C-alpha positions as CSV (number, residue, x, y, z in Angstrom):
1,M,-33.8,28.1,33.3
2,M,-31.5,26.3,35.8
3,H,-29.8,23.3,34.8
4,Y,-28.4,21.2,37.3
5,I,-26.1,18.1,36.1
6,I,-25.5,15.7,38.8
7,D,-22.8,13.5,39.6
8,G,-24.7,10.6,40.2
9,N,-22.2,8.1,41.7
10,N,-20.4,11.1,43.6
11,L,-23.9,11.7,45.1
12,L,-24.5,8.3,46.2
13,H,-21.5,8.0,48.3
14,K,-22.7,10.9,50.3
15,I,-26.1,9.8,51.1
16,K,-25.5,7.0,54.4
17,N,-28.5,4.8,53.3
18,L,-27.8,5.1,50.0
19,E,-23.8,3.8,50.3
20,A,-24.7,0.9,52.4
21,I,-27.1,-0.7,49.8
22,L,-24.3,0.0,46.7
23,K,-22.3,-2.5,48.0
24,K,-24.7,-5.3,47.3
25,D,-26.9,-4.2,44.4
26,K,-26.2,-0.7,42.1
27,Q,-29.4,-0.6,41.1
28,A,-31.7,-0.5,43.5
29,P,-29.7,2.8,45.1
30,R,-29.5,4.6,41.7
31,E,-33.4,4.6,41.6
32,K,-33.8,5.7,45.0
33,L,-31.6,8.4,44.2
34,A,-33.3,9.4,40.7
35,S,-36.7,9.1,43.0
36,M,-35.1,11.7,45.5
37,V,-34.2,13.8,42.7
38,D,-37.2,14.1,41.3
39,R,-39.4,14.4,44.0
40,F,-36.7,17.7,44.5
41,A,-37.5,18.7,41.2
42,A,-40.9,18.4,41.2
43,G,-42.6,21.9,41.0
44,K,-39.7,24.0,40.4
45,N,-38.7,25.5,36.7
46,L,-35.4,23.5,36.1
47,K,-33.8,20.7,34.0
48,V,-32.0,18.0,35.6
49,S,-29.7,15.3,34.3
50,L,-27.8,12.5,36.5
51,H,-24.9,11.3,35.1
52,F,-23.8,7.6,36.3
53,D,-20.6,5.8,35.6
54,G,-21.3,2.1,33.6
55,F,-24.1,0.7,31.8
56,E,-28.0,0.9,32.1
57,N,-29.2,-1.8,33.6
58,V,-33.4,-1.9,34.0
59,P,-34.4,1.7,32.6
60,I,-35.0,3.9,35.4
61,K,-38.3,6.3,34.5
62,S,-38.5,9.8,35.4
63,D,-40.9,12.6,33.5
64,R,-38.8,15.7,35.4
65,I,-35.2,14.1,35.4
66,R,-32.8,12.9,32.2
67,I,-30.7,9.6,33.1
68,Y,-27.5,9.5,31.7
69,Y,-25.2,6.4,31.7
70,S,-21.1,6.7,31.2
71,N,-20.8,3.5,29.0
72,K,-17.4,2.9,28.4
73,N,-16.4,6.9,29.6
74,T,-16.7,8.0,32.8
75,A,-19.7,10.1,34.1
76,D,-16.7,13.1,34.7
77,E,-16.1,12.9,30.9
78,E,-19.9,13.2,29.9
79,I,-20.7,16.1,32.6
80,R,-17.5,17.9,30.9
81,N,-19.0,16.9,27.0
82,E,-22.5,18.4,28.5
83,I,-21.2,21.3,30.1
84,E,-19.2,21.6,26.4
85,S,-22.5,21.9,25.0
86,A,-24.6,24.0,26.9
87,K,-25.6,27.2,25.2
88,N,-25.5,29.3,28.2
89,S,-23.0,27.9,31.1
90,R,-24.2,30.4,33.8
91,N,-27.5,28.6,33.9
92,L,-25.6,25.5,35.0
93,I,-25.4,24.0,38.8
94,I,-22.7,21.4,38.6
95,V,-23.8,18.8,41.7
96,T,-20.2,17.4,42.6
97,S,-17.6,16.8,45.2
98,D,-15.0,16.0,42.5
99,D,-12.3,18.5,42.3
100,A,-11.3,18.5,38.8
101,L,-14.7,18.5,38.0
102,K,-15.4,21.4,40.2
103,Q,-12.5,23.6,39.1
104,F,-13.6,22.4,35.0
105,A,-17.4,23.8,35.6
106,R,-15.8,27.6,37.5
107,K,-13.7,27.9,34.4
108,C,-16.5,27.6,32.2
109,G,-18.7,30.0,34.0
110,C,-20.7,27.3,35.9
111,K,-22.2,27.5,39.6
112,S,-21.1,24.5,41.4
113,V,-22.2,22.7,44.7
114,L,-21.0,19.9,46.6
115,S,-22.7,16.8,46.8
116,E,-22.4,16.9,50.7
117,E,-24.5,20.2,50.7
118,F,-26.9,18.8,47.9
119,A,-27.8,15.4,49.7
120,S,-29.1,17.9,52.6
121,Q,-30.9,19.5,50.1
122,L,-32.6,16.3,49.0
123,K,-32.8,14.5,52.8
124,G,-34.0,18.1,54.1
125,K,-32.2,19.2,57.0
126,D,-35.3,18.7,59.8
127,E,-36.3,15.5,58.3
128,P,-35.5,12.6,59.8
129,D,-34.4,9.1,57.6
130,E,-37.5,7.7,55.9
131,E,-36.8,4.2,57.7
132,D,-36.0,5.6,61.1
133,S,-39.6,7.2,61.0
134,R,-41.3,4.1,59.9
135,I,-39.3,1.6,62.7
136,K,-40.4,4.5,65.1
137,S,-44.0,5.0,64.0
138,I,-44.7,0.8,64.6
139,D,-45.4,-0.5,68.1
140,N,-43.1,-3.1,67.1
141,Q,-44.6,-5.9,69.5
142,E,-48.3,-5.2,68.8
143,Y,-47.9,-5.0,65.1
144,F,-45.8,-8.3,65.0
145,K,-48.7,-10.2,67.2
146,K,-51.4,-8.8,65.0
147,L,-49.8,-9.9,62.1
148,F,-48.4,-13.4,63.0
149,N,-51.9,-14.3,64.8
150,D,-50.0,-14.6,68.1
151,K,-52.8,-15.3,70.8
152,R,-50.6,-15.1,73.3
153,K,-51.0,-11.8,74.8
């Protein structure tokens, strides 16, 4: 079984709409990323570890992925520890754009995927942003007139 180990903060900064939210709120983009990764893992025979720097705020629930917080360490240190403790490092796919972590993964026999590439897989190459598609699907004037009972039509 393939096991993805994901550098969560690194990946957050490669997804524009999540990075924008991250400046104001750490929890919401983490939850959204976990949801995206959860959908990615759906129906696939794989294991996923998602690592974040810092401390857990509100627990993020997921049935398919394990979410780790580095607490006083860095997420990179925790990822290195997970790689070192793996029974078969050839089944590991490390998702990061951090050069030192990629080098460490290669030395241990792991595959690595750039966060930018994985972000494209999560989003889907031809899939528009969820927000953009919602905006396009709403006829703004009529929707808001109905919403606020505007009788001026």
